[in-house]
C-alpha positions in Angstrom: 62.4 133.0 121.7 65.8 133.3 123.3 67.2 136.7 124.2 69.5 136.3 121.2 68.3 135.5 117.7 69.9 132.4 116.2 71.0 133.2 112.6 72.1 131.1 109.6 74.1 132.7 106.8 73.8 131.5 103.2 76.8 132.5 101.2 80.4 133.1 102.4 81.6 135.5 99.7 82.6 139.1 100.3 79.2 140.4 101.6 78.5 137.1 103.4 81.7 137.6 105.4 80.8 141.2 106.2 77.5 140.1 107.6 79.0 137.1 109.4 81.6 139.3 111.2 79.0 141.9 112.2 76.6 139.3 113.5 79.4 137.5 115.4 81.2 140.5 116.9 79.2 143.7 116.6 75.5 142.8 117.2 75.2 141.2 120.7 71.5 140.5 120.1 72.4 137.9 117.4 74.1 134.5 117.5 75.3 133.1 114.1 75.3 129.4 114.5 75.7 128.1 110.9 77.0 129.3 107.5 76.6 127.6 104.2 78.4 128.0 100.9 78.7 125.8 97.7 82.5 126.1 98.3 82.7 124.4 101.6 86.2 125.7 102.3 84.9 129.3 102.1 82.2 128.5 104.6 84.7 126.8 106.9 87.2 129.7 106.8 84.4 132.2 107.6 83.1 129.9 110.4 86.6 129.8 111.9 87.2 133.5 111.6 83.8 134.3 113.2 83.6 131.4 115.7 80.5 130.1 114.0 79.9 126.5 115.2 78.7 124.9 111.9 79.9 125.2 108.3 78.0 123.3 105.6 77.8 123.1 101.8 74.1 122.6 101.4 72.0 125.6 102.5 69.1 123.4 103.1 70.7 122.2 106.3 70.3 125.7 107.6 66.7 125.8 106.6 66.1 122.5 108.3 67.7 123.4 111.5 64.9 124.1 114.1 67.3 126.2 116.2 67.7 128.8 113.5 65.2 131.6 113.6 66.4 133.8 110.8 68.5 133.5 107.6 70.7 136.0 105.9 70.8 135.3 102.1 74.1 136.4 100.5 74.2 134.0 97.6 74.1 134.8 93.9 71.1 136.8 92.7 69.6 133.9 90.7 69.1 132.0 94.0 67.5 134.7 96.1 63.8 134.3 95.2 63.9 130.5 95.5 65.6 130.7 98.9 63.2 133.4 100.2 60.3 131.0 99.3 62.0 128.0 100.9 62.9 130.0 104.1 59.4 131.4 104.4 57.9 127.9 104.0 59.8 126.7 107.1 59.0 129.9 109.1 62.4 131.6 109.1 62.7 135.4 109.1 64.7 136.6 106.1 67.3 139.2 105.3 68.2 139.1 101.6 70.7 141.0 99.7 69.5 143.0 96.7 68.1 142.4 94.2 65.4 139.9 95.1 65.5 138.7 91.4 65.7 140.1 87.9 62.2 138.7 87.1 59.3 140.6 88.5 57.0 137.5 88.4 59.5 135.6 90.5 59.8 138.5 92.9 56.0 138.6 93.3 55.9 134.9 94.0 58.6 135.2 96.7 56.8 138.1 98.3 53.5 136.2 98.3 55.3 133.3 100.1 56.6 135.8 102.7 53.1 137.2 103.3 51.5 133.8 103.5 54.0 132.6 106.0 53.8 135.8 108.1 57.6 136.0 108.4 59.7 139.2 108.2 61.7 140.1 105.1 64.3 142.9 104.9 66.1 143.7 101.7 69.8 144.8 101.9 69.7 148.4 100.7 72.4 149.3 103.2 72.9 152.9 102.1 69.6 153.9 103.9 71.5 153.2 107.1 74.5 155.4 106.4 74.6 158.3 109.0 75.2 160.9 106.3 72.2 159.9 104.1 70.0 159.3 107.1 70.6 162.9 108.1 69.6 164.1 104.6 66.4 162.1 104.8 65.6 163.5 108.3 66.1 167.1 107.1 63.9 166.6 104.0 61.2 164.8 106.0 61.1 167.5 108.7 60.8 170.3 106.2 64.2 171.9 106.9 64.8 172.5 103.2 61.2 173.4 102.4 59.5 171.7 99.5 62.1 169.5 97.7 62.8 170.6 94.1 65.9 168.9 92.9 67.8 165.7 93.9 71.3 165.0 92.8 73.0 161.6 93.4 76.6 160.9 92.3 77.6 157.2 92.6 80.9 156.1 91.0 82.9 152.9 91.6 86.7 153.0 91.9 87.0 150.2 89.3 84.7 148.0 87.3 84.0 144.5 88.4 85.4 141.5 86.4 83.9 141.0 82.9 82.6 137.6 83.9 80.6 139.4 86.7 79.3 142.0 84.2 77.9 139.3 82.0 75.6 138.0 84.8 75.0 141.2 86.7 71.8 142.2 85.0 73.4 145.4 83.6 74.4 148.6 85.1 70.9 149.7 85.9 69.9 146.6 87.8 73.3 146.1 89.4 74.8 149.5 90.2 72.1 152.1 89.7 69.6 150.0 91.7 71.1 151.3 95.0 70.6 154.9 93.7 67.0 154.2 92.7 66.3 153.1 96.3 68.1 156.1 97.7 66.1 158.4 95.5 62.8 157.1 96.8 64.1 157.1 100.4 65.6 160.6 100.4 62.7 162.3 98.7 59.9 160.3 100.4 58.2 160.1 97.0 57.8 157.5 94.3 59.3 158.1 90.8 56.8 158.2 88.0 59.1 158.6 84.9 62.7 157.9 84.0 65.0 159.0 81.2 68.4 157.4 80.9 71.4 157.9 78.6 74.8 156.3 78.8 77.8 154.8 77.0 80.9 152.8 77.1 83.7 155.1 78.3 85.7 153.0 80.8 86.3 149.6 79.2 85.3 148.4 75.7 84.9 144.9 77.0 81.9 146.0 79.0 80.3 147.1 75.8 81.2 143.8 74.1 79.4 142.1 77.0 76.3 144.0 76.2 76.4 146.6 78.9 77.4 150.2 79.5 79.7 151.6 82.1 78.7 155.3 82.3 75.1 156.6 82.7 73.1 159.7 83.6 69.5 159.1 84.7 66.8 161.8 85.1 63.9 161.1 87.4 60.5 162.7 87.7 58.9 162.2 91.1 55.2 162.0 91.8 55.5 165.0 94.1 56.7 167.1 91.2 60.4 167.1 92.1 63.1 166.1 89.6 66.3 164.3 90.1 69.5 163.2 88.5 71.8 160.2 89.1 75.2 159.9 87.5 77.0 156.6 87.5 80.5 155.5 86.4 82.2 152.1 86.8 85.5 153.9 87.4 86.5 157.0 89.3 90.3 157.0 89.5 90.3 158.8 92.8 88.1 156.3 94.7 84.5 155.5 95.7 82.5 158.6 94.9 79.3 158.8 96.9 77.6 162.2 97.1 74.1 163.5 97.5 72.4 166.9 97.4 68.7 167.8 97.9 67.7 171.4 97.0 64.4 172.8 98.0 62.3 176.0 98.5 63.8 176.7 101.9 67.4 175.6 101.5 69.7 172.8 100.5 71.4 169.8 102.2 74.4 168.0 100.8 76.8 165.3 101.9 80.2 164.6 100.5 82.6 161.6 100.5 84.0 159.9 103.6 87.7 160.0 103.8 90.2 158.1 106.1 91.0 161.4 107.8 90.0 165.0 107.6 93.5 166.5 107.5 94.0 169.2 104.8 97.6 169.9 103.8 98.4 173.2 102.1 101.7 174.1 100.4 103.1 176.0 97.5 101.8 173.4 95.0 98.2 173.3 96.3 95.8 172.2 98.9 95.7 168.4 99.5 93.5 166.0 101.4 93.0 162.2 101.5 91.2 160.4 98.7 87.7 158.9 99.4 87.5 155.5 101.1 88.2 152.9 98.5 85.0 150.9 98.0 81.6 149.9 99.5 82.9 147.7 102.3 85.1 150.5 103.7 82.6 153.3 102.9 79.5 151.6 104.4 81.0 149.8 107.4 78.6 151.5 109.9 75.6 151.1 107.6 76.1 147.3 107.3 76.1 147.0 111.1 73.1 149.3 111.5 71.0 147.5 108.9 71.6 144.1 110.4 71.0 145.4 113.9 67.7 146.8 112.8 66.7 143.4 111.2 67.5 141.6 114.5 65.5 144.1 116.5 62.5 143.8 114.2 62.4 140.1 115.0 62.8 140.6 118.7 60.3 143.5 118.9 57.9 142.2 116.2 58.3 145.3 114.1 58.0 145.8 110.3 61.5 145.9 108.7 62.5 149.3 107.4 63.3 148.0 103.9 60.4 145.8 102.9 59.9 143.3 100.0 58.1 146.1 98.1 61.1 148.3 98.6 63.1 145.6 97.0 60.7 145.3 94.1 60.3 148.9 93.0 64.0 149.6 92.2 63.9 146.6 89.9 61.0 148.2 88.1 63.0 151.4 87.9 66.0 149.5 86.6 63.9 148.1 83.7 62.4 151.5 83.0 65.9 152.9 82.8 67.0 150.1 80.5 64.0 150.6 78.2 64.6 154.4 78.2 68.2 153.9 77.2 67.4 151.4 74.5 64.5 153.5 73.0 66.0 157.0 73.7 62.8 158.3 75.4 61.3 158.9 78.8 59.6 155.8 80.2 56.9 155.8 82.8 57.2 153.2 85.5 53.6 152.2 84.7 54.8 150.9 81.3 56.9 148.3 83.2 54.2 147.3 85.7 
């Protein structure tokens, strides 16, 4: 293997461009050599911006390229499982954006293919790599707050996505809350055994007409006895709201929103500060670099990726448990979904 890992990127949309730029300019251990997108012009633009030698329309050209050691899958969710299987079959290491799939049987089939091929698979739950949240995890894991009792996660978007996206998103629990389900497991170091979810349409009636909700509160019961809450909204008028608190027998740790600056201006009308960073690309810039750097290092050093295929599967189970709980208005054990 060369000192640099040759990477192919599948998908040149918003998140594909983020990963392409990071691989090209911020991760010296990687060398992106090809990018594919159904819209060839998008692939060509990204290739030009990131000095990637090859732009193609058919992702299979990336899988067939013997010089490519790893693929980064940033295409639509309905293609993820199939591409994981195909990449594993030709011996490529795989980074795949969440979720792996909406169907648990297809997820299992993809994970079996990865195990059989002996390649590495990392799922793109980028928030684990955020410095703030990593610090919370470290403090919980090292006992700084004692025995964890309560977890609180607030996760609110600045604006809802287009209605056409809502219709194919899998719903709020599988599209938006899925990040928070992963964070809950990660921060507490414990699996969730039971979920109760409630919600409604408070932001945009068209979201309800599309069969989804835009506001939710989810209660979690962990196997270690702790309890947690997640609150989600598709629209926070003040920006991207990302806060976490863990309370325990020996103390509490909390992290608040990142802002463009830390200046606080006080006058006769009040005390003022900057709004939170607008959305996930701005908020998690460092996390996107860190997760991809870790993936490349796992290939070079033959390590297990920090976010495995199983880590990708469990939040989908949690999403279905939340959906079932909301529909049936009762707590749902994850074992009911399995």
